[in-house]
C-alpha positions in Angstrom: -22.5 -13.5 1.3 -24.1 -10.9 3.9 -27.7 -11.5 2.5 -26.9 -15.3 2.2 -25.9 -15.6 5.7 -29.1 -13.8 6.9 -31.5 -15.6 4.2 -30.2 -19.0 6.4 -30.6 -17.1 10.0 -34.2 -16.3 8.6 -35.2 -19.8 8.2 -33.8 -21.1 11.5 -35.0 -18.5 13.3 -38.5 -19.6 11.6 -37.9 -23.3 13.0 -37.3 -21.9 16.2 -39.9 -19.9 16.4 -42.4 -22.9 15.3 -41.0 -24.7 18.2 -41.4 -21.6 20.8 -44.6 -20.2 19.5 -46.5 -22.8 21.5 -45.1 -21.7 24.5 -44.7 -18.0 24.4 -47.4 -15.9 23.3 -46.4 -14.1 19.8 -46.0 -10.3 21.2 -44.1 -11.6 23.8 -41.4 -13.7 22.0 -41.8 -10.8 19.5 -40.1 -8.6 22.4 -38.0 -10.7 24.0 -36.2 -11.8 20.7 -35.7 -8.3 19.8 -34.4 -7.3 23.6 -31.6 -10.4 23.3 -31.1 -9.4 19.3 -30.4 -5.5 20.7 -28.7 -6.9 23.7 -26.0 -8.8 21.2 -25.3 -5.7 19.2 -25.0 -3.0 21.7 -21.3 -3.5 22.5 -20.6 -3.0 18.9 -23.3 -0.2 18.2 -22.1 1.7 21.8 -19.7 4.3 20.2 -22.1 5.1 17.0 -25.2 5.6 18.6 -23.8 9.4 18.7 -24.5 9.7 14.8 -27.9 8.1 15.3 -29.2 9.9 18.3 -27.9 13.6 16.5 -29.7 12.7 13.6 -32.3 15.2 12.1 -35.5 14.8 13.3 -37.1 13.5 10.4 -34.3 10.8 10.0 -34.8 9.4 13.4 -38.3 9.1 13.7 -38.1 7.6 10.2 -35.9 5.0 11.5 -37.6 4.5 14.7 -40.7 3.6 12.3 -38.9 1.1 10.0 -37.8 -0.3 13.1 -41.1 -0.6 14.8 -42.4 -2.1 11.6 -39.5 -4.5 10.6 -39.1 -5.9 14.2 -42.9 -5.3 15.8 -45.3 -6.0 13.2 -43.5 -7.9 10.5 -42.8 -10.2 13.5 -46.0 -10.1 15.0 -47.6 -11.0 12.2 -45.2 -14.2 11.3 -45.7 -15.9 15.0 -49.6 -15.4 14.4 -48.9 -17.0 11.3 -46.6 -19.8 12.5 -49.3 -20.8 15.4 -51.5 -22.1 12.7 -48.9 -22.9 9.8 -45.8 -24.9 9.4 -42.2 -23.5 9.5 -41.4 -24.8 5.8 -45.3 -23.5 4.7 -44.6 -20.0 6.4 -40.8 -19.9 5.2 -41.7 -20.4 1.7 -44.8 -18.0 1.1 -42.9 -15.3 2.9 -40.3 -15.6 -0.3 -42.4 -13.9 -2.0 -40.8 -10.4 -0.5 -38.7 -10.4 -3.4 -41.4 -10.3 -5.9 -42.8 -7.4 -3.9 -39.9 -5.8 -3.3 -38.7 -5.6 -6.9 -42.4 -4.0 -7.6 -42.3 -1.0 -4.9 -38.7 -0.7 -5.8 -39.3 0.0 -9.3 -42.2 1.8 -8.7 -40.6 3.9 -6.5 -37.8 4.8 -9.0 -35.2 3.3 -7.3 -34.3 0.0 -9.5 -34.4 -1.0 -13.0 -36.4 -3.9 -13.5 -34.4 -6.4 -15.7 -35.2 -9.7 -17.5 -33.1 -12.0 -15.8 -33.7 -9.9 -12.8 -37.4 -10.1 -12.9 -37.2 -13.8 -14.8 -35.2 -15.2 -11.4 -37.7 -13.8 -9.0 -40.5 -15.2 -11.1 -39.2 -18.3 -10.9 -38.5 -18.3 -7.2 -42.5 -17.7 -6.9 -43.2 -20.9 -8.7 -41.0 -22.3 -6.5 -43.3 -21.2 -3.9 -46.4 -22.4 -5.7 -45.2 -25.4 -6.2 -44.7 -26.1 -2.6 -48.2 -25.0 -1.2 -50.2 -27.2 -4.0 -51.0 -29.9 -1.7 -52.7 -28.2 0.3 -54.2 -26.0 -2.6 -55.3 -28.9 -4.1 -56.7 -30.6 -1.1 -59.6 -29.6 1.0 -58.6 -26.7 3.5 -59.4 -27.3 7.3 -60.6 -24.0 8.6 -59.5 -20.9 7.9 -56.3 -19.2 5.9 -55.6 -16.7 8.6 -52.4 -17.9 8.6 -50.9 -17.8 5.5 -52.5 -14.2 5.2 -50.7 -12.8 7.8 -47.3 -14.2 7.1 -47.8 -12.8 3.7 -48.5 -9.5 5.2 -45.3 -9.7 6.8 -43.5 -10.4 3.9 -44.9 -7.2 2.2 -44.0 -5.0 5.3 -40.4 -6.8 5.0 -40.3 -5.6 1.3 -41.5 -2.3 2.1 -38.8 -2.0 4.6 -36.0 -3.4 2.1 -36.8 -0.3 0.0 -37.2 2.3 2.2 -34.0 1.9 4.4 -31.6 1.9 2.1 -31.2 6.4 2.4 -30.5 5.9 5.8 -27.8 3.0 5.4 -26.2 5.5 3.4 -26.1 8.3 5.8 -25.4 6.8 9.1 -23.3 3.5 10.4 -25.1 0.1 9.9 -24.4 -1.6 13.2 -26.0 1.8 15.0 -28.7 1.9 12.8 -29.4 -1.4 13.7 -29.1 -1.6 17.2 -31.2 1.5 17.2 -34.1 0.0 15.4 -34.2 -2.8 17.4 -34.6 -0.7 20.6 -37.3 1.4 18.9 -39.3 -1.3 18.2 -38.9 -3.4 21.9 -40.0 -0.3 23.9 -43.3 -0.2 21.6 -43.5 -4.1 21.7 -43.3 -4.0 25.5 -46.0 -1.7 25.5 -48.2 -3.8 23.6 -47.4 -7.3 24.8 -49.2 -6.1 28.5 -52.1 -7.4 27.0 -50.7 -11.2 27.0 -49.5 -10.3 30.7 -45.8 -10.8 29.9 -44.4 -9.8 33.2 -46.3 -12.1 34.7 -45.8 -15.3 32.6 -41.7 -14.6 31.5 -40.8 -16.8 34.8 -42.7 -19.3 33.7 -41.5 -20.8 30.2 -39.7 -24.1 30.0 -35.5 -24.2 29.9 -36.3 -25.0 25.6 -38.1 -22.2 25.3 -35.5 -20.2 26.4 -33.2 -21.9 24.5 -34.9 -21.2 21.4 -35.7 -17.8 22.3 -32.0 -17.1 23.3 -31.1 -18.3 19.5 -33.7 -16.6 18.1 -32.3 -13.2 19.6 -29.3 -14.3 18.3 -30.2 -14.8 14.9 -32.1 -11.7 14.7 -29.4 -9.4 16.2 -26.5 -11.1 13.4 -28.8 -11.5 10.5 -30.2 -7.7 10.5 -26.7 -6.8 11.0 -26.0 -8.9 7.7 -29.2 -8.0 6.2 -28.5 -4.1 6.8 -25.1 -4.6 5.7 -26.1 -6.0 2.2 -29.0 -3.3 1.7 -26.1 -0.7 2.1 -24.2 -2.1 -0.5 -26.7 -3.9 -3.4 -29.8 -3.3 -4.6 -32.7 -4.0 -2.5 -34.6 -6.5 -4.6 -31.0 -8.5 -5.4 -30.6 -8.8 -1.3 -34.6 -10.1 -0.5 -34.2 -12.5 -3.1 -31.9 -14.2 -0.9 -35.0 -14.7 1.4 -35.2 -17.9 -1.1 -32.9 -19.4 0.8 -34.7 -19.5 4.0 -37.1 -22.2 2.9 -34.1 -24.3 2.5 -33.2 -23.9 5.7 -36.5 -24.1 7.1 -37.8 -27.4 5.2 -35.1 -29.2 6.0 -34.4 -28.2 9.7 -38.7 -28.5 10.5 -38.2 -31.6 9.0 -35.2 -33.3 11.2 -36.0 -30.8 14.5 -39.9 -30.6 14.3 -40.6 -33.7 12.4 -43.3 -31.8 9.9 -43.4 -33.7 6.9 -41.7 -33.2 4.1 -43.5 -33.7 0.4 -41.6 -34.8 -2.8 -43.0 -31.3 -3.9 -40.8 -29.3 -1.9 -37.8 -30.8 -3.4 -39.1 -29.3 -6.8 -39.7 -26.0 -5.2 -36.2 -25.8 -3.6 -34.7 -26.8 -7.2 -36.8 -23.6 -8.6 -36.1 -21.6 -5.7 -32.3 -22.3 -6.6 -32.6 -21.5 -10.4 -34.3 -18.1 -9.3 -32.1 -17.1 -7.2 -29.1 -17.5 -9.5 -30.4 -16.0 -12.3 -31.5 -13.0 -10.0 -28.2 -12.3 -8.7 -25.5 -13.2 -11.8 -24.0 -10.4 -13.4 -23.1 -9.7 -16.7 -19.5 -10.5 -17.9 -18.8 -6.5 -18.5 -21.0 -5.7 -15.3 -18.0 -3.3 -13.5 -19.1 -4.5 -10.3 -18.0 -8.0 -10.7 -14.1 -6.8 -10.3 -14.8 -5.5 -6.4 -12.2 -6.3 -4.6 
């Protein structure tokens, strides 16, 4: 349930980002997004922060680095991509993350690849390909930097999903989430100086601020749910729920942004749903089915 909720919030945040990115520069938007997310988590993380501050130096540095990658590099790449492609298309490309996670996790020996899991991920990827068919068959106007940026963000997300688990088993989830966001905010604030954010922050209009507040809240709640899921499930079974974000982004992009919803998108959503079911279903004798 936590992974599913996080997947829905990712899709909603992508649509809101698409709305705000025309007003706010990518690095500034990422910095404000996670500043708000950190503020949302801080009241709940405060008491457990001591466990993170007292962590072994290697663990402390690793959690900070993962936060910078997850909230800084990933989101900067996503924001850049959303300046060039639509919200639905971006979320569908980002759905490559489960396959990338499965490959990385298997390569590191942290997850056993089963046929239902592999087939489910493959069918989800087929849904992504189907959704991109109209653009692939037509004449591509301009370049593919937007698509490449979103694909790169999916790779970063996959790597973080695999690498986070050891630290989530050692430390409380909410303090880890808040600390990772704080590390990224500090770095993003420095890099966003190239966009002169201190001078521009007072010039954003009210709709942009509403969108950023929603994105920040969705980021704080969604990321806690994401790490909670990673603590209790394998990385691939968690990241496959990112397939829910295209459903959310496509429908909200159509309703809110007026983005066209091609007929192939409905077929893609069906494939993604089938892939999600295959990848997450368990055999009747699986003892994890008996969890309370």
